[in-house]
C-alpha positions in Angstrom: 16.7 45.2 -6.5 17.0 45.8 -2.8 19.4 43.3 -0.8 18.9 41.9 2.6 21.7 41.7 5.1 22.0 38.0 4.6 24.6 37.1 2.2 23.3 34.9 -0.5 25.7 32.4 -2.2 23.7 31.2 -4.8 20.7 32.8 -6.7 18.8 30.1 -8.4 16.7 31.2 -11.6 14.4 28.9 -13.2 14.0 29.4 -16.9 11.9 28.1 -19.7 12.7 27.1 -23.3 10.9 30.4 -24.5 13.2 31.8 -27.3 12.4 35.2 -25.6 12.8 35.0 -21.8 10.4 37.0 -19.7 12.1 37.8 -16.3 10.7 40.2 -13.6 12.4 43.5 -12.6 14.0 41.8 -9.6 15.7 39.1 -11.7 16.7 41.6 -14.4 18.4 44.0 -11.7 20.1 40.7 -10.3 21.5 39.8 -13.6 22.7 43.3 -14.3 24.6 43.7 -11.0 26.2 40.2 -11.2 29.6 38.8 -12.7 29.5 35.2 -12.0 26.9 33.2 -13.7 26.7 29.2 -14.1 24.4 26.6 -15.9 24.3 24.0 -18.4 25.4 24.6 -22.2 22.0 24.9 -23.2 21.1 27.4 -20.6 24.0 29.4 -21.6 22.7 29.6 -25.3 19.3 30.8 -23.9 20.7 33.5 -21.5 24.0 34.6 -22.9 22.5 37.8 -24.6 21.1 39.1 -21.4 24.4 38.8 -19.4 26.7 41.8 -18.8 29.7 42.0 -21.1 32.2 41.2 -18.3 30.4 38.0 -16.9 32.1 34.6 -16.1 30.4 31.6 -17.1 30.8 28.3 -15.1 29.4 25.4 -17.0 27.5 22.7 -15.0 28.4 19.6 -17.0 28.7 16.5 -14.9 31.4 16.3 -12.4 29.8 17.7 -9.5 32.9 17.4 -7.0 35.3 19.5 -9.3 32.2 21.9 -9.9 31.8 22.5 -6.0 35.5 23.0 -5.7 35.4 25.7 -8.1 32.4 27.3 -6.5 34.2 27.4 -3.4 37.0 29.7 -4.8 34.5 32.3 -5.5 33.6 34.9 -2.7 30.8 36.8 -4.4 27.3 35.6 -5.2 26.7 33.1 -8.3 23.6 33.2 -10.2 22.8 29.9 -11.4 20.3 29.2 -14.3 18.3 25.9 -14.1 15.4 24.4 -15.9 11.9 25.2 -14.4 12.0 24.9 -10.7 15.3 24.2 -9.2 13.9 22.4 -6.4 12.0 20.0 -8.5 14.7 17.1 -9.2 16.7 20.1 -9.8 20.2 21.9 -9.3 18.8 23.4 -6.0 18.6 19.9 -4.4 22.1 19.1 -5.6 23.7 22.3 -3.9 21.7 21.7 -0.7 23.2 18.1 -0.8 26.9 19.1 -1.5 27.1 22.4 0.0 24.7 22.2 2.9 25.7 25.6 4.6 25.3 27.7 1.4 22.5 30.2 1.5 20.2 30.0 -1.6 17.6 32.1 -2.9 15.3 30.8 -5.7 13.4 32.4 -8.5 11.5 29.4 -10.0 9.6 28.8 -13.1 7.1 26.0 -13.7 8.5 22.5 -13.8 8.2 20.4 -17.2 5.4 18.2 -15.6 3.4 21.3 -14.4 3.7 22.8 -17.7 2.6 19.6 -19.6 -0.5 19.4 -17.2 -1.1 23.1 -17.9 -0.9 22.6 -21.7 -3.2 19.4 -21.6 -5.6 21.1 -18.9 -4.9 18.0 -16.7 -6.0 18.2 -13.1 -2.9 17.5 -11.2 -4.1 17.7 -7.7 -3.3 14.0 -7.1 -0.3 13.8 -9.5 2.5 11.7 -8.5 5.7 13.1 -10.0 8.8 10.8 -10.4 12.0 10.9 -12.1 14.0 8.2 -14.1 16.3 10.8 -15.4 19.8 9.2 -14.7 18.1 7.0 -12.0 16.9 3.3 -11.9 13.3 2.2 -12.6 12.4 2.0 -8.8 10.2 5.2 -8.4 8.1 4.3 -11.5 7.8 0.6 -10.4 6.6 1.7 -7.0 3.9 4.0 -8.4 2.7 1.5 -11.1 2.2 -1.4 -8.3 0.7 1.2 -6.1 -1.9 1.6 -9.0 -1.3 5.4 -9.1 -3.8 7.1 -11.5 -1.6 9.9 -12.8 2.1 9.9 -12.8 4.3 12.5 -14.2 7.7 11.1 -15.5 11.0 13.1 -16.1 12.6 11.0 -18.8 16.4 10.7 -20.2 18.0 9.9 -23.4 17.7 6.1 -22.3 14.6 5.8 -20.7 12.6 7.5 -23.3 8.8 7.3 -23.7 9.2 4.3 -26.0 11.2 2.3 -23.6 9.0 3.4 -20.8 5.9 2.1 -22.8 7.8 -1.0 -23.3 8.4 -1.6 -19.9 5.0 -1.0 -18.7 3.4 -3.3 -21.4 6.0 -6.0 -20.4 4.5 -6.1 -16.7 0.9 -5.8 -17.9 0.3 -2.2 -17.1 -1.7 -1.7 -20.5 -4.2 0.3 -18.6 -2.6 3.7 -19.1 -2.3 6.1 -21.8 0.9 8.1 -22.3 1.2 11.7 -23.2 4.4 13.1 -24.1 5.2 16.8 -24.1 8.3 17.7 -26.3 10.4 20.8 -26.0 7.9 22.7 -23.9 7.7 26.3 -24.5 10.2 25.9 -27.2 9.7 26.8 -30.9 9.5 23.1 -31.7 7.1 22.3 -28.9 4.9 19.1 -29.6 2.3 17.4 -27.4 0.7 14.0 -28.3 -1.4 11.4 -26.4 -0.7 7.8 -27.5 -1.6 4.4 -26.4 1.3 2.4 -25.0 1.5 0.1 -28.0 2.0 3.0 -30.5 4.3 4.7 -28.3 6.8 1.8 -28.3 7.7 2.4 -32.0 8.0 6.3 -31.9 11.0 8.6 -31.3 10.8 11.8 -29.6 12.8 15.0 -29.0 15.3 14.4 -26.3 13.8 17.2 -24.2 10.6 15.7 -23.1 8.3 14.5 -20.2 5.3 12.4 -19.9 2.0 12.0 -18.2 1.0 8.5 -17.5 -3.0 8.3 -17.1 -4.8 5.3 -16.0 -8.0 4.5 -18.1 -9.1 1.4 -16.3 -8.3 0.0 -12.9 -6.0 -3.1 -12.4 -6.7 -5.5 -9.6 -3.9 -6.2 -7.1 -4.8 -9.0 -4.7 -3.8 -9.6 -1.3 -2.6 -13.2 -1.5 -2.1 -14.8 -5.0 -3.5 -18.4 -5.7 -0.7 -21.0 -5.6 -2.2 -22.3 -8.9 -1.7 -19.1 -10.6 2.2 -19.2 -10.3 4.4 -20.8 -13.0 6.0 -23.6 -11.1 9.1 -25.8 -11.7 8.3 -28.6 -14.1 6.8 -31.5 -12.1 7.3 -29.8 -8.9 4.0 -27.9 -8.2 4.4 -28.3 -4.6 7.7 -26.2 -4.5 6.3 -23.2 -3.4 5.4 -21.4 -0.3 1.8 -21.8 -0.1 -0.5 -18.8 0.2 -1.5 -18.9 3.8 2.2 -19.7 4.7 3.4 -17.1 2.4 1.0 -14.2 3.9 1.7 -15.1 7.6 5.6 -15.2 6.7 5.2 -11.7 5.1 3.4 -10.6 8.3 6.5 -12.1 10.2 9.0 -10.3 8.0 7.5 -6.7 9.1 8.6 -5.1 5.9 6.7 -1.8 6.3 9.7 0.1 7.8 12.4 -1.8 6.0 14.4 -0.8 2.9 16.1 -4.1 1.4 14.7 -7.4 1.4 16.4 -10.6 0.5 14.5 -13.6 -0.7 17.2 -16.5 -0.5 16.2 -19.7 -2.1 13.3 -17.9 -4.1 12.4 -20.8 -6.2 9.4 -19.4 -8.2 9.8 -16.0 -6.6 6.4 -16.1 -4.8 7.5 -14.6 -1.6 9.5 -12.0 -3.3 6.6 -11.0 -5.5 4.1 -11.0 -2.8 6.3 -8.9 -0.7 7.0 -6.2 -3.4 3.2 -6.1 -4.2 2.5 -5.4 -0.6 5.4 -2.9 -0.1 6.4 -1.5 -3.4 9.0 0.9 -1.9 11.3 -2.2 -1.0 14.4 -2.9 -2.9 13.9 -6.8 -3.4 16.6 -9.2 -4.3 15.5 -12.8 -5.1 18.6 -15.4 -5.0 18.0 -18.8 -6.5 20.7 -21.3 -7.7 18.5 -23.3 -10.1 19.2 -21.9 -13.5 15.8 -22.9 -14.8 14.0 -20.4 -12.1 15.6 -17.6 -13.9 12.9 -17.7 -16.6 10.3 -18.8 -14.0 10.7 -15.8 -11.7 10.8 -13.3 -14.5 7.8 -14.9 -15.9 5.9 -14.7 -12.8 6.8 -11.0 -12.1 5.4 -10.1 -15.4 2.2 -12.2 -15.0 1.6 -10.4 -11.6 2.6 -7.0 -12.7 5.6 -6.6 -10.2 8.6 -5.0 -11.8 11.6 -4.2 -9.9 12.7 -7.5 -8.4 16.4 -8.0 -9.0 17.0 -11.8 -9.8 20.2 -13.5 -8.9 20.9 -16.9 -10.3 24.0 -18.5 -8.6 24.8 -20.3 -5.7 24.5 -18.0 -2.7 27.8 -18.9 -1.2 29.8 -18.3 -4.5 28.6 -14.6 -4.8 30.3 -11.5 -3.8 27.8 -10.1 -1.6 29.1 -6.6 -1.4 27.7 -6.2 -4.9 24.2 -6.1 -3.5 22.5 -3.6 -1.4 22.9 -4.7 2.3 19.7 -6.2 3.5 17.7 -5.2 6.7 15.6 -8.2 6.4 16.0 -11.6 5.0 13.8 -14.6 4.3 15.6 -18.1 4.2 13.5 -20.0 1.6 16.4 -22.4 1.3 20.0 -23.3 2.3 21.2 -26.4 0.9 21.9 -27.8 4.2 24.3 -24.9 5.0 21.8 -23.0 7.2 24.5 -22.1 9.9 26.9 -20.6 7.2 24.0 -18.7 5.8 23.2 -17.2 8.9 26.8 -16.2 9.8 27.1 -14.6 6.2 24.4 -12.5 6.3 24.9 -11.5 9.9 28.5 -10.3 8.9 26.7 -8.0 6.5 24.5 -6.4 9.0 24.4 -7.7 12.6 20.9 -6.2 13.3 19.2 -7.9 10.2 15.7 -9.5 10.5 15.8 -13.1 9.8 12.7 -15.2 9.1 12.6 -18.9 7.8 9.8 -21.7 7.3 11.1 -24.8 8.7 9.7 -28.2 8.1 12.6 -30.4 9.6 13.3 -30.4 13.2 17.0 -29.9 12.4 16.4 -26.7 10.5 14.4 -25.3 13.4 17.0 -26.3 16.1 19.9 -24.8 14.0 18.1 -21.5 13.3 17.1 -21.1 16.9 20.6 -22.0 18.4 22.8 -19.8 15.9 20.7 -16.8 16.3 20.2 -17.2 20.1 23.8 -17.1 20.2 23.9 -14.0 18.4 21.6 -12.3 21.0 18.5 -12.4 18.9 15.1 -13.1 20.4 13.1 -15.8 18.5 9.3 -16.3 18.1 7.7 -18.9 16.4 4.3 -19.6 14.8 3.3 -23.2 13.7 0.7 -23.7 10.9 -0.5 -27.1 9.2 -2.4 -26.8 5.9 -4.7 -30.0 5.1 -2.4 -33.0 4.4 0.8 -30.9 4.3 3.7 -31.1 7.0 3.6 -28.7 9.8 5.5 -25.5 9.0 7.2 -23.6 11.9 7.9 -19.9 10.8 10.6 -18.7 12.9 11.5 -14.9 13.4 14.7 -13.7 14.7 14.8 -10.1 15.9 17.2 -7.7 17.6 15.5 -5.4 20.1 
């Protein structure tokens, strides 16, 4: 293999589950001329017989900081074996993050989702690939709320096809089929397509990935009818009305935000509408009424809106460092402690955007005074619906 003048710190070789590995001449020459190799335990089992007798193997097994320190002690090129494409949720991305100055060269293979598409003759021009492998549900939730028609999912031993199917059905996404590819390219390869209900009771090989294919469309409305929500018992009026809700969401300016807190969420109407329109958001709904825990959860399921974190407790009793720092906050309730609430949130992020809906003049005046004193610019829209009280929608923004 001819070598360039540029020193390569890591050669990344993507491999499949084929019992007999087929490499091109460049890769075979690289392996023959190298002495330091690395990869997972399963990778070593697949490639060991191809390595030179005097090779050294560095196992990749979890503690990345220790592994990187070990890599730094080596002054020759390291050949790393990875599954499929090293830059598709793979070890190449890890190296770029932890050793950003390292020079890399890749010899990729197909990733597992590509393989499943090939083997099922699925057109994947518009495929949305996501991973829940060692991650939370947020990427899958976003794809589902966006009504993505074809989703490829990298699973793990906890977020299995059965668990994925159960979660989808819980939130009303019964309009998909699930195709599971097990041990692709291996001797025990198995591929099956199931409806979600059947998948919930099945166990699959731990080496698997799935395709979720939309078979019918599912409506997502812009503005949910107030009567469609589950309400507090005998408190049907305790909900931010739809026109107010949509105006409030406009004031929140969520399109470029990351973390949204709905404080005093009650039925969860604002949090749900926000998550539906901006599925990328991390949404945390705070509410102190214990009965609202079930109500908010049922409403998220009713309106196919997974991914909202529900926190039932007195906001002022919480250790807020346990939650992602907000860049935008809606104050739906404050228990008469609006000044304290503003100061508490401001301490977490002095540029956070505040929005509140005020009926009482005292709430308006406290909100405006406190945030003006903190060098915010205040804007206000006033709306009255039918016989209801006038609502002042206040926005506080740092320029």
